[in-house]
N, C-alpha and C positions, 0 to 999 in steps of 0.2 A: 700704370697705364696712366696716361690719359682720359679717364672715362669719358668726358666732355667731346674731345675730338673723334674719340672712336664713334660715340653714338654719332655723332653728325655722319660718318662716314659708312657706318651700316646702312643707311638709307641706300648707298650705291652697292654695296656687298650682295645684299639679298638673299645672302645662302638659305639654301630649303633643309631644314633640320628632317624633314620626312625622307629625302633620299638619302641618309644615311646612317648605315647599320653602325649601330652603337651595341656592344655586348660585353658583359660579365665585366662591367664599370664599377668602380668601389673608390669610397672615399669623394665624393663628390664636394665639389664646393662654388655652391650655386648661388651668384648674388645678382640681385634684381636693381636694375637702375633705371627709372623712368618707364619707359617700355621695351625695353632690351632685358634680353637673360642673356648672362656669359656664364659658361660652362667649363670648367677647370678639371683635369684630372690630376691630382697630385701622384698617384701610383696609378698601374694597370696591369692587370691580366688578362689570359685568355688569348681570345681571337681577334679580327679588326675590330678596331675602336677609333673614333676620332676625337681629338683634343682641342682644348682652346678654342671652340667653335661658337662662332657667334650667328643668334637667330632675332628674327624681330617677332615680339609677340602680337604687334598690329603693327601695319604700315598704311602711315597716311601722308601725304604729299604734304610739303610746309614751303613757306615763300623762303623756305632758306636754299632750297634746290640750287638757285642760280649760284649762291655762294659756293655751296659743294661742290658743283663741276667746276667751277673758277679755281678753287683749291687745288684739284688734280690736272688740271687743263696741260701745264707743263708735261706732265708726263704722257697725257695722252698723246698731246703733239708729238713726241719725240718717240713714242710706240709706233705710232702711224709710220715712220720712218725706218724702223728696222724690219728686216725682212727674214734674217736668219732663224732656224728650227736651234732649240737648245743642243739638240745633236750635230748640226753641220756649224755650229759656232765654237763650240768644243773642238771637234775635229779641225778646224780653221788654225786656231791657235799654234797647231804643230807644225804649221808652215814655218816660223819664226822662232819657236820655243823647242827645245830637247825632251822639257819637263812642265806637266800640265797638272797641277793640284787642283782636286776636286773637292770642297768642302762639304763632309756629309752634313745631312739633316741629322735629327736625333737619331741613335742608333737603328730601334726599332723599326724606323719608317720603310715601308716595300716599296712604294712604286718609283723611288729615286733609284731603284736597281735595275728597273726597267730601264729608264734613260742610257743607265751604264752599260746594260746589254746592249741597247742599239747601237751606243757608240761603238762595242767591241766587235758588234756584226758588220760595221761599215765598210767596205772595202778598202777606204784610203787607210782606216786604222790597222787592217789586218796587213795592208803592205808595208805601210810606213812605221808603224808603233809596234804593235804586237806585245808590248810588255805592260802588266799591270801591278803596283804594288797598293795592299791595303794595310790599313792599322789594325784593324780586328782579324787577329788569329796569329798566335805566336808563331815564329820563324821556326821552329821546330818541327812543324808539319811541312813546310817546302818540298821535301821529298816526296811526302806521301800525298800532296796536291798534285806536284809533277805528273807523278804515276797517273792520278787519276784524269788529266786532261789530256796526257799523251798518249793513253791506251789508243794501240791500233784497230783493236776490234772492240765493240761498245756491249756490254752484257750489263743489262738494266739491273739484276739483281746485284750483281759485284760491285756496280755503280753505286746502288744503293749503301751497299755496303762499305765502302770506300767512303763517301760524303758522311756515313754515321758516326765513323770511326774519328773522321777529322774534326767533327762537330764536337763530339764528346772531350776531345783533348787541345782542342783550339784556343782556350782563354786562360789566364791566370788567376780567373774565378773558378771556381769549383765546377759552373757550367755555364755555358752561354748558350742563351735559348731562343735569340731572336731569330727568326727564319729567314729572314732575307738573308745569310749568310748559305746556308743548304740551297735556297733559290738563284743566287747567283753561282754556285758552284754549279750545279746542275745547267743552268742557262749557258755556263761556259761548255759545258760538256757537250751540249749540243750543236753550238757554234763548231767547237773543234774538230766533231767527228765528220763535218762536211770538208776539210781542211787538209791541204797535205801537210805531212811533217813539219817542214820548215817554216809553214804559215800560222801555225796553230798558236793561239793566244798564250803568253805567261803569266803564270800569276805568283806573285811572291808576296806573303804573309810577313810583318815585318814587327810583330809585337816581340816583348821579351821571351828569351827561349827558355823553355821549363819541360821536364818529365812528370808526369803526374804519377808515374806508376814506380818513380825511383823518386816521390818526395818523402821528406819528412820534417820533422818542426824546425830544425837548424836549415835545411835546404830554403822552406818557405819564409822562414825571417830573414835569411838572406835578400831573397826574391823581394821581398814587400820592401826592403831597405834601399833598394835601387828602384822605384817606383819615384820616388823624386828627381830620378834621372833619366826617367822613362823616355822622353823626346830625345835627349841628347843620342842616348843608347839606340832609339830607331832611326834616326837621322843617319847616324853613323854607319849602321847596318844599310840602310836605303844608299849611301853614297858610294859604299863599298861595292854593294852588288851592283848599281848601275855604270860605276864606271868598268866592272868586268866587261859589263853587256857592251859598254861604248869602245873597249877597246878589243873585241871578240871579232872574230871572222863575220860574223852576220850581218845582213842588211839592215836589221831595225836594232836602231840605237835610240829610240827616244821611249817615254813612259809616263802613264798616266799614274797617277798617286791618289789616292782616295784617303783622305783625312777628317776627321770629325772635329768641329767646331774651331777652338782657339788652335790646333794642332795645324791648323790648315792657313793661320793667318800670315800674312809678310813680313820682310824683314823691317819694312818702316813703322811697323807697330812696337811702341813701348808701353811699360809700366810707369806708375809714381816715379818721378826722380830721373825718367829717360834711362831706366833700366832694361835692357832688352830680355824679353822673356825667354824661358827655354820651351821654343816652340818648335816642333820639326820645321814648318814652313820656312821660320826664320832661318834656320842652319841650312836649308837647301836653296832659299835665294841667296844666300852668303855665298855658297860654294858655286852656284849655275848663274851667277851674274850675268844678266841679258838673255838667258837661254831658258828661262823658266816665268810661267805665269800661273795664278790662281784664280780660280771660279768658284763665286758663290751661288748654291742652289737656294732658290726660293725656301724660305723655312719661318721658324719664330725665333723672338729673341727672349733668352733665358733671364728672368729677373732675379734668381733666386735657386739654387740647389743644393738640397740636403743630401742626396743621393744620388747615385745612377738613375734610380726607378722614382724620385720623389723631387718633381722640379715645378717651380712657377715660371710660366711665359707668356707673352704678349705680342702682337703683331707688330712687325717692323713698321716703323713710322706712323705709329695709331692706325694702322691700317691704309693709308694712302698708295700705298705701293699695291695692294691685292686688289684696292677698289678701282684702280687704275687699269689692272689686268681683267678685272672682273668687267668692267664697263665696255671694253671692248671684244670683250668673248674671245678672249688670248689664254692658252694652254701651256703652249709652249714657242718657246723666244730665246733668245740668247744675244748679249751686246757686251760692246766694253762700257764699264763705268765712266770713263774719262768721257769729258764730252756731253754727260748727261745729266739730268736732274736726279737719278737715282743717285749716281757717283756722288754729286754734290752734297747730299744728304749726310744728316751725321750720324756717325759711326755707333747706332744703340742696338746695334747686334751684342757689344760687349758693355753691360751695363754694371760691373763689379768693383772698378775704379774711373776716377775720373780722368778725362781726356778731350782733345779738342779733335779728335779724327774724324774723317767723311771717310764714306764707301770707297772711296778712288785711292785712299791712302792705302789700305789695307788689302783691296784686292783689288786684280785685274778687270775681271769680267762678272757678268751675272748672268745666272738661267733661270727662267721659269719653267719649272715643269709640273703640271698639274696645280690647281687651287686649294685651297685648304680644305674645302669640303670634302678632295677626294684622296687626302692622304689616307694611309692605311697602315695602322700599327700593329702589327703581328709579332705576338710571342708564342713562342711553343713549337716544337720540332717534332714531326711523328716519330712514334717507336724509340724517342732520344733516350726516354728512362725505361728501357726494357729490363726484366727482373734481372738477367745476367749482369745487368749495370748499376742495379741500387746498391750493394754491397761496396762497390768503388765509388760510389757518388756520396753515399754516408761518410765514407771513409776521409774524402776530401773536405766535407762540410763540418766535419768534426775537427780534424787538421787546422782548417782554417780558423775557427774558433779557438782553439786552444792559443795560437799564436797571437791572432789580432783581437780577441774578444766578438768580433763581428759575427751576429748570429744569421745565419741564412734560412730562409723559410720555403718550404719547397710542399 
């Protein structure tokens, strides 16, 4: 991170730590630089936490203020010309596209799924799209999810049991404990119970197929060897499923696809020596040329990743983007990257290999939904590890450790 640039832009961010609830935070790295404090979490547990939050220990105007405003002036002027909310922008992309990919923030972040649910309950989405594909959850749960979302009568107790069952068996990991997944399922149940059968939202999980109750060392070893081809396997499944939707007699032949980070990159992005990466987005862009768009939601940029729960992050463009939205008190906005100062910026979301890409080269559009200090990282699902499930979960942990050597801590 360019701490000098970030330090300057903090004068504009003015985020108030006292308004942020932080609980059960561990492995904190606190770095003090002049009059600022940067807090990073290298891993996290429990309930709502805020990560990579910037705060000022003291605020004193300086003679640099005009220079700081000048630095983000092009962004401010552009934002004043944009009038679409994040939801409306995503919906508008379906006017010319059959497929829209939304690039998810870090998996545990909750508020992004409020945006997704707002999109799903939009009358235009219900009428014209109606299909959602997600990276998180094995396709082996597709039938269970269909039954959950298409129940003719809603029984809260039964619904909770169904969601619990799906969550316990959703992941290639022994357990996926991010709360936003059941939160999203519950939200879709609430939307669908008000809709006629042919208008209900369909949800298609796309991750690798597996059955934990039939799993053994040999099967898990085969599964793990397929991880390197995971993006191609997911993309092939999405293409097959979506093509069947488009050739069906149904009236809704479009889809929203939610993929995390690099999985959502478009096909213009290449690695060293112009090697095309095996990203779901790349395969889908190759397949649906001219009928697909991808959208980045405001997020952090990863600088290093040691595991899914142990990452280092920084603000995009040294905080200039967040400062611009903060200066205009904007918390909900969407727009095309083309012909914008945002799209013309260096693509610092990807910092693992050298490249010369700009944001407009990799994504069609951008949505800003909630500032950094309102993110909610929520891990833990109520009653997910009941006494009846403990034995099964322990079997899974021991099995994965035997095959991979990875030790999961619970």
